[in-house]
Residue frames as qw, qx, qy, qz and C-alpha x, y, z in Angstrom:
[[0.794, -0.145, -0.561, -0.186, -13.20, -17.70, -27.71],
 [0.547, -0.658, 0.363, -0.368, -13.30, -18.69, -24.05],
 [0.488, 0.359, -0.789, 0.106, -10.62, -21.23, -23.12],
 [0.344, -0.176, -0.826, 0.409, -11.56, -21.71, -19.47],
 [0.379, -0.493, -0.123, -0.773, -14.80, -20.74, -17.77],
 [0.316, -0.180, -0.825, 0.432, -15.48, -21.23, -14.07],
 [0.353, -0.468, -0.164, -0.794, -18.83, -20.25, -12.60],
 [0.661, -0.496, 0.151, -0.543, -19.89, -20.42, -8.95],
 [0.711, 0.183, -0.664, 0.143, -17.35, -23.14, -8.12],
 [0.552, -0.614, 0.377, -0.420, -17.53, -24.58, -4.62],
 [0.692, 0.169, -0.694, 0.107, -15.42, -27.42, -3.30],
 [0.600, -0.610, 0.244, -0.456, -16.09, -28.85, 0.15],
 [0.464, 0.214, -0.830, 0.224, -14.19, -31.28, 2.32],
 [0.199, -0.356, -0.807, 0.428, -16.62, -32.71, 4.82],
 [0.022, -0.853, -0.517, 0.065, -18.70, -29.79, 6.07],
 [0.283, -0.690, 0.103, 0.658, -15.98, -27.22, 5.32],
 [0.596, 0.784, 0.163, 0.060, -15.97, -25.16, 2.12],
 [0.646, -0.320, 0.242, 0.649, -12.34, -24.96, 0.94],
 [0.104, 0.029, 0.404, 0.908, -13.37, -23.04, -2.19],
 [0.172, 0.594, 0.690, -0.376, -16.62, -21.09, -2.24],
 [0.360, 0.842, 0.367, -0.164, -18.49, -19.50, -5.13],
 [0.333, -0.506, 0.411, 0.681, -15.45, -18.84, -7.35],
 [0.648, 0.686, 0.332, -0.007, -15.77, -17.55, -10.91],
 [0.218, -0.624, 0.422, 0.620, -13.18, -16.69, -13.57],
 [0.763, 0.593, 0.255, -0.045, -12.93, -16.58, -17.36],
 [0.391, -0.515, 0.520, 0.559, -9.77, -17.02, -19.43],
 [0.651, 0.674, -0.013, -0.349, -9.83, -16.20, -23.14],
 [0.912, 0.219, 0.172, 0.302, -7.92, -18.16, -25.79],
 [0.558, 0.572, -0.099, 0.592, -4.36, -16.88, -26.02],
 [0.339, -0.863, 0.112, -0.357, -4.40, -15.29, -22.55],
 [0.491, 0.172, -0.683, 0.513, -1.77, -15.61, -19.86],
 [0.576, -0.673, -0.158, -0.435, -3.71, -15.90, -16.61],
 [0.317, 0.318, -0.698, 0.557, -1.81, -15.72, -13.34],
 [0.687, -0.583, -0.358, -0.246, -3.32, -17.21, -10.20],
 [0.238, 0.461, -0.554, 0.651, -1.64, -15.74, -7.12],
 [0.712, -0.579, -0.104, -0.384, -2.11, -16.67, -3.49],
 [0.228, -0.615, 0.696, -0.293, -0.33, -17.72, -0.34],
 [0.297, 0.088, -0.951, 0.010, 0.30, -21.36, 0.53],
 [0.018, 0.303, 0.858, -0.414, -2.92, -22.92, 1.77],
 [0.304, 0.302, 0.053, -0.902, -5.16, -20.53, -0.13],
 [0.710, 0.336, 0.552, -0.282, -6.57, -23.34, -2.29],
 [0.322, 0.655, -0.447, -0.517, -4.68, -22.81, -5.55],
 [0.034, 0.253, -0.949, -0.187, -3.72, -26.47, -5.97],
 [0.356, 0.334, 0.808, -0.330, -7.24, -27.57, -5.04],
 [0.468, 0.669, 0.076, -0.572, -8.64, -25.29, -7.73],
 [0.239, 0.517, -0.712, -0.411, -6.27, -26.79, -10.31],
 [0.145, -0.012, 0.989, -0.039, -7.38, -30.30, -9.37],
 [0.455, 0.533, 0.542, -0.464, -11.00, -29.29, -9.90],
 [0.395, 0.685, -0.277, -0.546, -10.12, -27.81, -13.32],
 [0.183, 0.404, -0.863, -0.240, -8.38, -31.07, -14.25],
 [0.790, -0.116, -0.357, -0.485, -11.40, -33.15, -13.21],
 [0.469, 0.173, -0.801, 0.329, -9.55, -34.77, -10.31],
 [0.005, 0.166, 0.701, -0.694, -11.88, -33.54, -7.56],
 [0.021, -0.645, -0.733, -0.214, -15.68, -33.35, -7.40],
 [0.094, -0.117, -0.154, 0.977, -17.10, -29.84, -7.24],
 [0.212, 0.729, 0.618, -0.204, -20.30, -27.85, -7.32],
 [0.116, 0.769, -0.126, -0.616, -20.83, -25.21, -9.98],
 [0.806, 0.563, 0.180, 0.028, -19.51, -25.28, -13.52],
 [0.305, -0.617, 0.514, 0.511, -16.10, -25.59, -15.19],
 [0.793, 0.565, 0.226, -0.020, -15.77, -25.59, -18.96],
 [0.383, -0.487, 0.516, 0.592, -12.63, -25.95, -21.08],
 [0.098, 0.160, -0.624, -0.758, -13.23, -24.80, -24.66],
 [0.615, -0.051, -0.133, -0.775, -17.00, -25.12, -24.03],
 [0.711, -0.068, -0.694, -0.088, -16.70, -28.72, -22.77],
 [0.596, -0.672, 0.150, -0.413, -17.85, -29.23, -19.19],
 [0.203, 0.479, -0.813, 0.264, -15.19, -30.80, -16.99],
 [0.887, -0.283, 0.016, -0.365, -16.12, -34.18, -15.58],
 [0.588, -0.482, 0.649, 0.029, -14.23, -37.07, -14.00],
 [0.619, -0.027, 0.725, 0.300, -12.30, -39.17, -16.55],
 [0.528, 0.801, 0.179, -0.219, -13.15, -36.81, -19.42],
 [0.757, 0.333, 0.169, 0.536, -10.88, -36.40, -22.44],
 [0.196, -0.928, 0.034, 0.315, -8.43, -33.61, -21.62],
 [0.776, 0.165, 0.291, 0.535, -6.21, -34.03, -24.67],
 [0.264, 0.822, 0.137, 0.486, -6.40, -30.27, -25.29],
 [0.392, -0.875, 0.176, -0.222, -4.83, -29.61, -21.87],
 [0.745, 0.189, -0.484, 0.420, -1.32, -30.18, -20.57],
 [0.548, -0.819, 0.000, -0.169, -0.44, -29.84, -16.89],
 [0.568, 0.402, -0.508, 0.506, 3.02, -29.25, -15.43],
 [0.661, -0.700, -0.271, 0.020, 3.04, -29.87, -11.65],
 [0.258, -0.903, 0.343, -0.022, 5.60, -28.44, -9.26],
 [0.429, 0.610, -0.666, 0.013, 9.15, -29.65, -9.88],
 [0.263, -0.359, 0.824, -0.350, 9.24, -31.83, -6.80],
 [0.736, 0.182, 0.516, -0.399, 6.25, -33.81, -8.12],
 [0.576, 0.628, -0.307, -0.425, 7.62, -34.28, -11.62],
 [0.797, 0.382, -0.468, 0.022, 10.25, -36.98, -11.67],
 [0.843, -0.499, 0.138, 0.149, 12.24, -39.37, -9.50],
 [0.234, 0.886, -0.394, -0.066, 15.71, -37.93, -10.07],
 [0.479, -0.446, 0.754, 0.060, 17.35, -41.25, -9.20],
 [0.781, 0.364, 0.506, -0.019, 15.72, -42.80, -12.29],
 [0.319, -0.353, 0.499, 0.724, 18.10, -42.64, -15.29],
 [0.477, 0.677, 0.551, 0.100, 16.36, -40.96, -18.23],
 [0.353, -0.082, 0.214, 0.907, 17.67, -38.46, -20.75],
 [0.212, 0.377, 0.114, -0.894, 15.95, -35.33, -22.00],
 [0.404, 0.138, -0.599, -0.677, 14.66, -36.79, -25.29],
 [0.311, -0.192, -0.931, 0.013, 13.32, -39.92, -23.56],
 [0.004, -0.382, -0.616, 0.689, 11.54, -37.81, -20.97],
 [0.322, 0.325, -0.112, -0.882, 9.88, -35.57, -23.56],
 [0.369, 0.043, -0.807, -0.459, 8.79, -38.65, -25.56],
 [0.060, -0.256, -0.898, 0.352, 6.82, -39.88, -22.54],
 [0.301, 0.363, 0.220, -0.854, 4.37, -37.10, -23.32],
 [0.581, 0.292, -0.443, -0.617, 3.39, -39.14, -26.40],
 [0.217, -0.198, 0.944, -0.151, 3.22, -42.50, -24.63],
 [0.625, 0.336, 0.533, -0.460, -0.43, -43.05, -25.58],
 [0.679, 0.650, -0.117, -0.320, 0.54, -43.04, -29.26],
 [0.174, -0.529, 0.817, 0.151, 3.49, -45.45, -28.98],
 [0.584, 0.184, -0.669, -0.421, 3.30, -48.65, -31.03],
 [0.875, -0.279, -0.287, -0.273, 2.05, -52.04, -29.82],
 [0.797, -0.031, -0.406, 0.447, 5.45, -52.72, -28.24],
 [0.360, -0.901, -0.171, 0.168, 5.26, -49.38, -26.39],
 [0.572, -0.186, 0.235, 0.764, 8.11, -47.94, -28.41],
 [0.187, 0.748, 0.066, -0.633, 8.07, -44.44, -29.96],
 [0.721, 0.538, 0.377, 0.221, 7.70, -44.17, -33.72],
 [0.491, 0.142, 0.177, 0.841, 9.83, -42.04, -36.03],
 [0.093, -0.711, -0.336, -0.610, 6.99, -39.52, -36.06],
 [0.610, -0.752, -0.240, 0.076, 7.01, -39.43, -32.25],
 [0.681, -0.298, 0.043, 0.667, 10.75, -38.78, -32.19],
 [0.295, 0.404, 0.291, 0.816, 10.44, -36.06, -34.83],
 [0.309, -0.814, -0.331, -0.364, 7.73, -34.34, -32.77],
 [0.684, -0.653, -0.123, 0.301, 9.89, -34.47, -29.63],
 [0.606, -0.060, 0.163, 0.776, 12.96, -33.15, -31.44],
 [0.105, 0.637, 0.342, 0.683, 10.93, -30.29, -32.93],
 [0.460, -0.845, -0.228, -0.151, 9.78, -29.20, -29.47],
 [0.729, -0.440, 0.009, 0.524, 13.31, -29.45, -28.08],
 [0.452, 0.261, 0.245, 0.817, 14.49, -27.19, -30.89],
 [0.128, -0.778, -0.336, -0.515, 11.72, -24.67, -30.24],
 [0.581, -0.808, -0.086, -0.049, 12.68, -24.48, -26.56],
 [0.188, 0.828, -0.487, 0.201, 16.44, -24.32, -27.19],
 [0.718, -0.449, 0.499, -0.187, 17.09, -27.77, -25.75],
 [0.873, 0.421, -0.225, -0.096, 18.44, -29.68, -28.77],
 [0.356, 0.601, -0.646, 0.308, 22.00, -29.79, -27.41],
 [0.356, -0.351, 0.691, -0.522, 20.70, -31.41, -24.20],
 [0.807, 0.047, -0.295, -0.510, 18.71, -34.20, -25.89],
 [0.810, 0.069, -0.572, 0.105, 21.00, -37.00, -24.66],
 [0.101, 0.402, -0.586, 0.697, 21.79, -35.47, -21.28],
 [0.345, -0.372, -0.837, 0.204, 20.34, -37.11, -18.14],
 [0.236, -0.780, -0.321, -0.484, 17.50, -35.03, -16.72],
 [0.674, -0.677, -0.226, 0.188, 18.87, -35.28, -13.18],
 [0.627, -0.144, 0.041, 0.764, 22.07, -33.46, -14.21],
 [0.170, 0.649, 0.326, 0.666, 20.27, -30.34, -15.46],
 [0.051, 0.039, -0.359, 0.931, 19.97, -27.02, -13.67],
 [0.223, 0.460, 0.692, -0.509, 16.59, -26.04, -12.24],
 [0.361, 0.588, -0.060, -0.721, 15.84, -23.73, -15.16],
 [0.256, 0.305, -0.800, -0.449, 16.83, -26.31, -17.78],
 [0.041, 0.167, 0.974, -0.145, 14.79, -28.98, -16.06],
 [0.325, 0.520, 0.462, -0.640, 11.72, -26.75, -16.03],
 [0.391, 0.506, -0.390, -0.663, 12.03, -26.21, -19.78],
 [0.160, 0.119, -0.960, -0.196, 12.22, -29.98, -20.26],
 [0.189, 0.350, 0.821, -0.409, 9.03, -30.46, -18.21],
 [0.398, 0.597, 0.120, -0.686, 7.30, -27.86, -20.37],
 [0.262, 0.393, -0.716, -0.514, 8.65, -29.53, -23.52],
 [0.022, 0.118, 0.993, -0.020, 7.01, -32.79, -22.47],
 [0.271, 0.536, 0.580, -0.550, 3.75, -30.93, -21.90],
 [0.331, 0.629, -0.163, -0.685, 3.92, -29.25, -25.31],
 [0.104, -0.250, 0.868, 0.416, 4.81, -32.31, -27.38],
 [0.221, 0.419, 0.880, 0.040, 1.15, -33.29, -27.75],
 [0.033, 0.269, 0.340, 0.900, 0.25, -29.79, -29.01],
 [0.106, -0.585, -0.726, 0.346, -2.19, -28.72, -26.28],
 [0.052, 0.724, 0.318, 0.610, -4.37, -25.63, -26.46],
 [0.444, -0.821, 0.067, -0.352, -4.26, -24.92, -22.72],
 [0.625, 0.222, -0.577, 0.476, -1.09, -25.20, -20.62],
 [0.579, -0.771, -0.075, -0.253, -1.45, -25.24, -16.82],
 [0.533, 0.386, -0.524, 0.541, 1.68, -24.56, -14.76],
 [0.659, -0.715, -0.225, -0.061, 1.84, -25.03, -10.99],
 [0.448, -0.838, 0.249, 0.187, 4.60, -22.89, -9.39],
 [0.876, 0.422, 0.002, 0.234, 6.97, -23.36, -12.36],
 [0.299, 0.790, -0.325, 0.425, 9.66, -21.00, -11.02],
 [0.729, -0.628, 0.247, -0.111, 10.33, -22.80, -7.74],
 [0.851, -0.237, 0.345, 0.316, 13.99, -23.80, -7.65],
 [0.634, 0.500, 0.198, 0.555, 15.25, -21.51, -10.41],
 [0.420, -0.410, -0.145, 0.796, 17.50, -18.48, -9.89],
 [0.148, 0.753, 0.151, -0.624, 17.05, -14.84, -10.88],
 [0.053, 0.449, -0.604, -0.656, 18.85, -15.19, -14.23],
 [0.047, 0.159, 0.954, 0.250, 16.80, -18.25, -15.17],
 [0.174, 0.617, 0.616, -0.458, 13.65, -16.39, -14.10],
 [0.209, 0.629, -0.185, -0.725, 14.19, -13.76, -16.82],
 [0.095, 0.204, -0.854, -0.469, 14.65, -16.53, -19.38],
 [0.108, 0.357, 0.919, -0.129, 11.45, -18.19, -18.19],
 [0.250, 0.665, 0.301, -0.636, 9.48, -14.97, -18.70],
 [0.213, 0.488, -0.536, -0.655, 10.81, -14.82, -22.26],
 [0.015, 0.033, 0.982, 0.186, 9.69, -18.42, -22.74],
 [0.236, 0.538, 0.701, -0.405, 6.13, -17.60, -21.70],
 [0.290, 0.678, -0.070, -0.672, 6.01, -14.77, -24.24],
 [0.106, 0.343, -0.802, -0.477, 7.41, -17.09, -26.93],
 [0.141, 0.220, 0.965, -0.035, 4.81, -19.79, -26.27],
 [0.300, 0.662, 0.476, -0.496, 1.94, -17.33, -26.54],
 [0.233, 0.676, -0.301, -0.631, 3.35, -15.69, -29.67],
 [0.152, 0.363, -0.829, -0.398, 4.43, -18.78, -31.61],
 [0.088, -0.147, -0.985, -0.034, 1.78, -21.29, -30.50],
 [0.424, -0.368, -0.200, -0.803, -1.19, -19.06, -29.64],
 [0.504, -0.182, -0.815, 0.223, -1.20, -21.02, -26.41],
 [0.478, -0.715, -0.073, -0.505, -3.48, -20.23, -23.48],
 [0.500, 0.164, -0.681, 0.509, -1.55, -20.39, -20.19],
 [0.593, -0.723, -0.097, -0.340, -2.87, -20.63, -16.64],
 [0.567, 0.300, -0.567, 0.516, 0.00, -20.31, -14.17],
 [0.641, -0.735, -0.221, -0.019, -0.15, -20.65, -10.40],
 [0.549, 0.349, -0.331, 0.683, 2.53, -18.61, -8.69],
 [0.458, -0.763, -0.346, 0.296, 3.27, -16.90, -5.40],
 [0.488, -0.167, 0.135, 0.846, 5.73, -14.51, -7.10],
 [0.203, 0.837, 0.356, -0.363, 4.12, -11.06, -7.54],
 [0.189, -0.519, 0.443, 0.706, 6.91, -10.08, -9.97],
 [0.272, 0.223, 0.826, 0.440, 4.99, -11.83, -12.75],
 [0.185, 0.774, 0.503, -0.337, 2.28, -9.16, -12.52],
 [0.000, 0.716, -0.243, -0.654, 4.48, -6.98, -14.72],
 [0.382, 0.048, 0.799, 0.463, 4.26, -9.36, -17.69],
 [0.257, 0.171, -0.267, -0.913, 2.57, -7.61, -20.66],
 [0.590, -0.058, -0.488, -0.640, -1.07, -8.54, -21.03],
 [0.255, -0.043, -0.926, 0.275, -1.16, -10.83, -17.98],
 [0.560, -0.518, -0.293, -0.576, -4.58, -11.38, -16.43],
 [0.131, 0.286, -0.742, 0.592, -4.18, -11.38, -12.65],
 [0.706, -0.469, -0.374, -0.377, -6.32, -13.43, -10.28],
 [0.025, 0.415, -0.694, 0.588, -5.79, -13.50, -6.53],
 [0.724, -0.335, -0.555, -0.236, -7.11, -16.29, -4.32],
 [0.060, 0.268, -0.680, 0.679, -7.43, -16.02, -0.54],
 [0.005, -0.292, -0.888, 0.354, -9.91, -16.85, 2.20],
 [0.302, 0.475, 0.241, -0.791, -12.17, -14.04, 0.95],
 [0.739, 0.527, 0.392, -0.148, -12.44, -15.63, -2.49],
 [0.617, 0.124, 0.450, 0.634, -11.13, -15.10, -6.02],
 [0.113, 0.866, 0.123, -0.472, -10.55, -11.59, -7.36],
 [0.683, 0.474, 0.297, 0.470, -9.60, -10.38, -10.83],
 [0.225, 0.846, -0.017, 0.484, -7.10, -7.57, -11.15]]
């Protein structure tokens, strides 16, 4: 089954084509890596996929054409760490993960027991149970990234989109992150689209590699 299909995508700003005639196809359960230098249009492409920018061509997620304000409950998006959270705001790990279920909170905008159980289950899966009450701003870069992913996973998406998830984490945490990607695919049959500038991820087993530059989008 095709998770993400892009055909002849063009995005223009004024009279300038920032993305031109791009096509790609990601199958369910794939790990697709989108590589490219800064300014190559990777973030713009993600915004088109998420229905945040108008585009020409066709984008489908699980056979549903992407349109502005469409239901994207099957998709979770983790932006770059700097865009994730105001670190001066006091919030612990469990509270942060629960925000991923905010739409299902009760009339008083409080999480239910079911919500809390879902969040705790995800924390356990990602090895974060011992950090549940710890303030997010006190975590290391690698721990914080796992918390961001936990919030994205708590609503049980089918497609996980990660934008430069390894920025700010060290070499040891990088190895752990690679293991996490393998775990998510194995245990959740999750489709992952990850934007990265790190060519080291090309060595991940089964990774589908896409490269974006001024010449366009290439597979392999």
